VMD Tcl script that draws the C-alpha trace (Angstrom):
set ca {
  {15.56 -17.06 34.42}
  {15.75 -13.31 35.05}
  {17.81 -11.89 37.91}
  {17.26 -8.29 38.98}
  {20.10 -6.85 41.06}
  {20.12 -3.86 43.37}
  {23.35 -2.61 44.93}
  {25.11 0.49 46.14}
  {27.20 0.48 42.96}
  {24.16 0.55 40.70}
  {21.21 2.72 41.61}
  {18.07 0.99 40.36}
  {14.53 2.06 39.61}
  {13.28 -0.69 41.88}
  {11.14 -2.18 39.10}
  {12.22 -5.31 37.25}
  {11.14 -5.44 33.60}
  {8.70 -7.97 32.25}
  {10.55 -10.32 29.91}
  {8.83 -12.31 27.18}
  {9.58 -14.03 23.88}
  {8.84 -12.77 20.39}
  {10.14 -16.09 19.11}
  {12.35 -18.75 20.75}
  {15.51 -16.75 19.96}
  {14.33 -13.18 20.64}
  {13.50 -11.50 23.95}
  {11.44 -8.39 24.62}
  {11.92 -6.48 27.89}
  {9.07 -4.22 29.00}
  {9.13 -1.35 31.48}
  {6.25 1.00 32.35}
  {7.40 4.42 33.55}
  {5.08 7.06 35.08}
  {6.34 9.88 32.85}
  {7.07 10.50 29.18}
  {10.50 9.43 27.93}
  {11.83 11.99 25.49}
  {15.18 10.29 24.85}
  {16.13 6.68 24.10}
  {17.61 5.15 27.29}
  {20.91 3.27 27.04}
  {21.37 -0.49 27.20}
  {24.87 -1.95 27.63}
  {26.74 -4.75 29.34}
  {28.06 -4.30 32.86}
  {31.46 -3.69 31.26}
  {30.04 -0.79 29.23}
  {29.92 -2.64 25.88}
  {26.91 -1.96 23.65}
  {24.57 -4.91 23.05}
  {24.00 -5.70 19.39}
  {21.59 -6.21 17.83}
  {19.13 -4.34 20.01}
  {16.06 -2.22 19.35}
  {14.10 0.18 21.52}
  {10.58 1.57 21.18}
  {8.81 4.09 23.42}
  {5.01 3.81 23.50}
  {3.07 6.72 25.03}
  {0.36 5.65 27.50}
  {-3.06 7.19 28.06}
  {-2.00 7.79 31.67}
  {0.81 10.10 30.59}
  {3.52 7.51 31.14}
  {5.61 5.47 28.73}
  {5.86 1.78 27.95}
  {9.49 1.12 27.07}
  {10.22 -1.93 24.91}
  {13.68 -3.36 24.32}
  {14.35 -6.29 21.99}
  {17.57 -8.34 22.15}
  {18.82 -11.78 21.20}
  {18.25 -14.50 23.75}
  {21.57 -15.68 25.26}
  {22.57 -19.13 24.01}
  {25.44 -20.59 26.05}
  {26.01 -18.44 29.12}
  {24.18 -15.76 31.12}
  {24.31 -12.16 29.97}
  {24.34 -9.25 32.41}
  {23.66 -5.69 31.38}
  {22.74 -2.29 32.70}
  {19.51 -0.78 31.43}
  {18.35 2.78 31.84}
  {14.60 2.77 32.28}
  {14.00 6.48 32.20}
  {14.68 7.65 35.75}
  {17.49 10.18 35.70}
  {20.78 8.65 36.82}
  {19.29 5.27 37.65}
  {19.98 1.93 36.01}
  {18.74 -1.63 36.37}
  {21.31 -4.42 36.50}
  {19.75 -7.45 34.85}
  {21.04 -10.97 34.28}
  {19.32 -13.32 31.85}
  {20.02 -17.03 31.91}
  {19.99 -19.03 28.64}
  {17.57 -21.60 30.08}
  {15.14 -19.04 31.49}
  {11.50 -20.08 31.35}
  {9.93 -17.12 29.54}
  {6.41 -16.92 28.14}
  {5.58 -15.64 24.68}
  {4.46 -12.02 24.39}
  {0.84 -11.33 25.31}
  {-0.62 -9.06 22.64}
  {-3.54 -7.88 24.79}
  {-1.34 -6.81 27.68}
  {1.21 -5.22 25.36}
  {-1.26 -2.71 23.87}
  {-3.30 -2.14 27.02}
  {-3.37 1.58 27.80}
  {-1.28 2.54 24.75}
  {-2.38 5.66 22.86}
  {-3.51 5.43 19.20}
  {-0.23 6.97 18.02}
  {1.67 4.43 20.12}
  {-0.29 1.58 18.58}
  {0.58 2.84 15.11}
  {4.26 2.96 16.04}
  {4.12 -0.54 17.52}
  {2.39 -2.15 14.54}
  {4.64 -0.40 12.01}
  {7.77 -1.46 13.92}
  {6.68 -5.07 14.34}
  {5.84 -5.38 10.65}
  {8.94 -3.55 9.50}
  {12.24 -2.97 11.26}
  {12.07 -5.60 14.01}
  {10.94 -8.37 11.69}
  {13.96 -7.72 9.48}
  {16.52 -6.96 12.18}
  {15.80 -10.12 14.17}
  {14.81 -12.33 11.21}
  {11.31 -12.96 12.51}
  {9.35 -13.15 9.26}
  {9.42 -16.96 9.05}
  {8.81 -17.55 12.75}
  {5.49 -19.31 13.38}
  {5.28 -18.04 16.95}
  {5.98 -14.46 15.87}
  {3.35 -14.62 13.12}
  {0.75 -15.96 15.55}
  {1.59 -13.15 17.97}
  {1.31 -10.54 15.19}
  {-2.05 -11.87 14.04}
  {-3.37 -11.79 17.62}
  {-2.06 -8.27 18.18}
  {-3.63 -6.92 14.99}
  {-6.95 -8.53 15.92}
  {-6.81 -6.75 19.31}
  {-5.94 -3.26 18.00}
  {-9.57 -2.54 17.05}
  {-12.43 -4.13 18.98}
  {-14.74 -4.66 15.99}
  {-12.84 -3.91 12.78}
  {-14.78 -3.13 9.63}
  {-14.73 -5.70 6.87}
  {-12.74 -5.73 3.69}
  {-14.14 -7.72 0.78}
  {-12.50 -10.01 -1.74}
  {-14.17 -9.04 -5.03}
  {-12.71 -11.03 -7.90}
  {-10.15 -13.59 -8.92}
  {-7.54 -11.95 -11.14}
  {-5.40 -15.04 -11.70}
  {-4.59 -18.28 -9.91}
  {-2.49 -16.33 -7.41}
  {-4.02 -12.83 -7.34}
  {-7.31 -11.34 -6.16}
  {-8.90 -7.89 -6.01}
  {-9.85 -6.57 -2.56}
  {-11.86 -3.49 -1.55}
  {-12.07 -1.73 1.80}
  {-13.56 1.52 3.05}
  {-11.32 4.12 4.67}
  {-12.26 7.48 6.22}
  {-11.84 10.44 3.90}
  {-9.44 11.88 6.47}
  {-7.09 8.94 5.86}
  {-4.56 10.51 3.51}
  {-1.25 9.44 2.02}
  {-1.30 5.68 2.45}
  {2.27 4.56 3.09}
  {1.90 0.78 3.17}
  {-0.63 -2.04 3.27}
  {0.08 -5.40 4.90}
  {-1.88 -8.64 4.92}
  {-1.54 -10.38 8.27}
  {-2.69 -13.94 8.92}
  {-1.71 -16.69 11.37}
  {0.55 -18.17 8.70}
  {2.52 -14.99 7.99}
  {2.46 -11.39 6.83}
  {3.50 -9.57 3.69}
  {3.51 -6.06 2.34}
  {1.52 -5.44 -0.83}
  {3.75 -4.64 -3.78}
  {1.51 -1.84 -5.07}
  {-0.17 0.93 -3.14}
  {-3.98 0.85 -3.36}
  {-6.17 2.70 -5.83}
  {-8.50 5.14 -4.07}
  {-11.97 5.82 -5.45}
  {-14.09 8.59 -3.90}
  {-17.27 6.52 -4.27}
  {-17.50 4.75 -0.94}
  {-20.55 4.68 1.35}
  {-21.06 6.77 4.49}
  {-18.48 9.39 3.60}
  {-15.69 6.87 3.10}
  {-13.23 6.41 0.28}
  {-13.32 3.01 -1.38}
  {-9.81 1.61 -1.63}
  {-8.95 -1.20 -4.06}
  {-5.85 -3.35 -3.77}
  {-4.38 -6.47 -5.33}
  {-3.05 -9.24 -3.11}
  {-1.90 -12.84 -3.22}
  {-4.64 -15.31 -2.33}
  {-2.27 -17.66 -0.52}
  {-2.69 -17.53 3.25}
  {-6.07 -15.76 3.19}
  {-8.30 -18.82 2.72}
  {-9.25 -18.85 6.41}
  {-9.38 -15.08 6.81}
  {-6.78 -12.38 7.40}
  {-6.38 -8.74 8.38}
  {-5.49 -5.72 6.28}
  {-3.21 -3.27 8.06}
  {-3.15 0.13 6.36}
  {-0.63 2.67 7.61}
  {-0.37 6.33 6.70}
  {1.01 9.57 8.05}
  {0.00 9.33 11.74}
  {-2.91 7.05 10.78}
  {-3.66 3.35 11.11}
  {-6.61 1.29 9.90}
  {-7.38 -2.39 10.47}
  {-9.85 -4.25 8.27}
  {-10.91 -7.88 8.63}
  {-10.86 -9.95 5.44}
  {-13.15 -12.99 5.80}
  {-12.02 -16.25 4.25}
  {-13.23 -16.92 0.72}
  {-13.04 -20.01 -1.42}
  {-14.93 -19.07 -4.61}
  {-14.59 -15.73 -6.37}
  {-16.00 -14.53 -9.71}
  {-13.62 -13.88 -12.57}
  {-12.46 -10.31 -13.04}
  {-14.45 -9.91 -16.27}
  {-17.66 -11.25 -14.71}
  {-17.32 -9.02 -11.66}
  {-16.57 -5.96 -13.80}
  {-19.55 -6.50 -16.07}
  {-21.85 -7.07 -13.08}
  {-20.87 -3.70 -11.53}
  {-22.95 -1.87 -14.10}
  {-20.65 1.15 -14.07}
  {-17.19 1.84 -15.38}
  {-14.25 3.25 -13.44}
  {-11.55 3.80 -16.04}
  {-8.91 4.71 -13.43}
  {-9.55 1.48 -11.53}
  {-9.48 -0.47 -14.78}
  {-6.02 0.85 -15.65}
  {-4.80 0.25 -12.09}
  {-5.84 -3.42 -12.34}
  {-4.30 -3.81 -15.79}
  {-1.05 -2.22 -14.63}
  {-0.83 -4.43 -11.56}
  {-1.46 -7.61 -13.55}
  {1.01 -6.53 -16.22}
  {3.79 -6.33 -13.64}
  {3.10 -9.78 -12.20}
  {3.71 -13.28 -13.57}
  {2.99 -14.55 -17.07}
  {-0.50 -15.83 -16.24}
  {-1.44 -12.49 -14.72}
  {-0.10 -10.68 -17.80}
  {-2.31 -12.81 -20.03}
  {-5.24 -12.04 -17.72}
  {-4.57 -8.31 -18.22}
  {-4.92 -8.68 -21.99}
  {-8.04 -10.85 -21.71}
  {-9.66 -8.33 -19.37}
  {-9.14 -5.50 -21.86}
  {-10.57 -7.53 -24.72}
  {-13.61 -8.73 -22.77}
  {-14.35 -5.40 -21.06}
  {-13.37 -2.56 -23.40}
  {-14.10 1.06 -22.56}
  {-16.72 2.89 -24.60}
  {-14.95 5.10 -27.12}
  {-15.44 8.82 -26.58}
  {-14.75 11.84 -28.76}
  {-15.29 15.58 -28.42}
  {-18.25 16.56 -30.59}
  {-18.32 20.27 -31.38}
  {-20.29 22.32 -33.82}
  {-20.04 25.77 -35.31}
  {-17.17 27.51 -33.55}
  {-16.82 24.90 -30.80}
  {-13.76 22.62 -30.88}
  {-14.05 18.94 -31.72}
  {-11.60 16.08 -31.82}
  {-10.93 12.37 -31.64}
  {-8.14 9.97 -30.75}
  {-8.32 7.06 -33.17}
  {-4.94 5.48 -32.35}
  {-3.52 4.91 -28.88}
  {-1.45 2.20 -27.27}
  {0.83 1.93 -24.24}
  {3.79 -0.45 -24.41}
  {6.99 -1.02 -22.47}
  {8.56 1.93 -24.33}
  {5.87 4.50 -23.65}
  {2.47 5.69 -24.88}
  {1.66 6.63 -28.47}
  {-1.53 8.42 -29.50}
  {-2.77 9.83 -32.78}
  {-5.88 11.70 -33.85}
  {-7.25 15.02 -35.01}
  {-8.98 18.14 -33.76}
  {-10.79 21.18 -35.15}
  {-10.37 24.49 -33.36}
  {-11.97 27.31 -35.36}
  {-11.46 30.05 -32.74}
  {-8.33 28.86 -30.87}
  {-10.01 27.41 -27.77}
  {-7.74 24.35 -27.34}
  {-4.81 24.77 -24.96}
  {-3.36 21.25 -25.18}
  {-3.98 17.54 -25.61}
  {-2.82 15.72 -22.47}
  {-2.41 12.06 -21.55}
  {-4.11 10.53 -18.48}
  {-2.44 8.04 -16.18}
  {-4.15 5.35 -14.08}
  {-4.92 7.93 -11.36}
  {-6.65 10.28 -13.78}
  {-3.77 12.78 -13.63}
  {-3.09 14.64 -16.88}
  {0.44 14.72 -18.31}
  {1.43 17.18 -21.08}
  {3.30 15.64 -24.01}
  {5.78 18.49 -24.16}
  {8.24 18.11 -27.03}
  {6.74 14.73 -27.92}
  {3.63 16.26 -29.54}
  {3.50 16.91 -33.29}
  {0.82 18.59 -35.43}
  {0.16 18.51 -39.15}
  {-2.48 19.87 -41.52}
  {-5.16 17.52 -42.80}
  {-8.85 16.97 -43.48}
  {-11.65 15.01 -41.84}
  {-15.09 13.93 -42.96}
  {-17.91 15.88 -41.30}
  {-21.16 14.17 -42.26}
  {-21.34 14.68 -46.03}
  {-18.49 17.13 -46.44}
  {-14.72 17.31 -46.02}
  {-13.44 19.97 -43.63}
  {-9.91 21.08 -42.68}
  {-8.52 19.77 -39.38}
  {-5.28 19.48 -37.47}
  {-3.83 16.02 -37.16}
  {-1.61 15.15 -34.23}
  {0.71 12.44 -32.97}
  {1.96 12.32 -29.39}
  {4.50 10.13 -27.62}
  {4.96 10.10 -23.84}
  {7.81 7.93 -22.63}
  {7.13 7.97 -18.88}
  {3.79 6.11 -18.97}
  {4.75 2.52 -19.80}
  {3.38 -0.99 -19.40}
  {4.96 -4.44 -19.90}
  {1.61 -5.55 -21.34}
  {-0.03 -3.38 -24.01}
  {-2.75 -1.05 -22.70}
  {-5.17 -0.89 -25.59}
  {-7.19 2.22 -24.74}
  {-5.02 4.92 -23.15}
  {-7.16 7.95 -22.35}
  {-6.49 11.58 -23.23}
  {-8.09 14.93 -22.47}
  {-8.64 17.99 -24.60}
  {-7.71 20.88 -22.33}
  {-9.39 24.18 -23.26}
  {-8.15 27.68 -22.50}
  {-11.27 28.14 -20.33}
  {-10.00 25.42 -17.99}
  {-12.57 22.85 -19.09}
  {-11.41 19.36 -20.00}
  {-13.04 16.87 -22.36}
  {-12.24 13.16 -22.23}
  {-11.17 11.28 -25.35}
  {-11.11 7.47 -25.44}
  {-10.03 5.62 -28.59}
  {-11.83 2.55 -29.90}
  {-10.42 -0.75 -28.65}
  {-7.06 -1.22 -30.37}
  {-5.62 -4.41 -31.91}
  {-3.52 -6.44 -29.48}
  {-0.51 -6.29 -31.84}
  {1.11 -2.83 -31.51}
  {2.40 -3.05 -35.09}
  {-1.14 -3.62 -36.33}
  {-2.35 -0.70 -34.21}
  {0.26 1.62 -35.74}
  {-0.69 0.46 -39.22}
}
mol new
graphics top color blue
foreach p $ca { graphics top sphere $p radius 0.5 }
foreach p [lrange $ca 0 end-1] q [lrange $ca 1 end] { graphics top cylinder $p $q radius 0.2 }
display resetview
């Protein structure tokens, strides 16, 4: 039961808050005020003692007002009385909550009604993050049902995400389209009636999506998505919801990759890296994928005064990335040989790059060339990456990709 007191000693706003449950042990108090609240109002007992734990969130409304949310523990043995500022200057509400009060669970539709897009982003981020941890709500069935309902109500008809391939018994590859304006993804959550979880790795973004969208790939656990789920993608002042239909049968990663008919080397390394950092089965799947779906080797073919070159040895291990090869540069056009990461970003070798004089076979003749060996410690992988990519960077600013032939799985054999 909720008691709302008005007296000469306590000037009240005249509006009792709505009180509802986030789970059986956690209460949420809701006020709507006609103006913006620029400061966090106080909440304390009638004796002036702060209530702990407590959390407050201000949601801007389309009307220009504010929806003020306060979350506290439900009293267990005896009533609790407190004074709550609700935004009106100098006014407080005196509220008493009984332990046996008959409160309903939070209504997701009513909670977001009239809330601005920025307010909805704040609400979703807070429910998935701070409040779930502070009030230990992650394992609450009622809280997870509420979250799933709320996410489904944020967008009237959310676009679909698609489960593409089975990576291992536990992992799958998902793709979703996001607007090009959606920059700096901060987190991705999977939300279903059975629970929610944050993806361990940020997505890989490919600028190849339809209708001016970026295509975003991510790796998620399959558990809990059999009957469908939602992807919640948060960024800097941005929020996207995508519906993931339930799937029971998915093609293997190798079969899906071969059926695509085109290669995305950055995506390939992203998948390998994600699998390599997972369990033992996923690590084995990363090796199998590389062996079944190797990249086409690529060298720089020059002629006359143009530079040429090739990487014929390259492997990434838990200690770093080693490459070896040669180049010819008759008129000093090569600025550097750089290593590419899984995002296609070039990294100079710095002091880890060594050159030596040698010869290479050019058709039917032997010609002088510069051999090189490079080691870059900061690009590592628990599972060997068998075809690390490099670029020949010219003084003109042009870059030429170099991809070694598929390397032996044993790093010692590769070095030999």
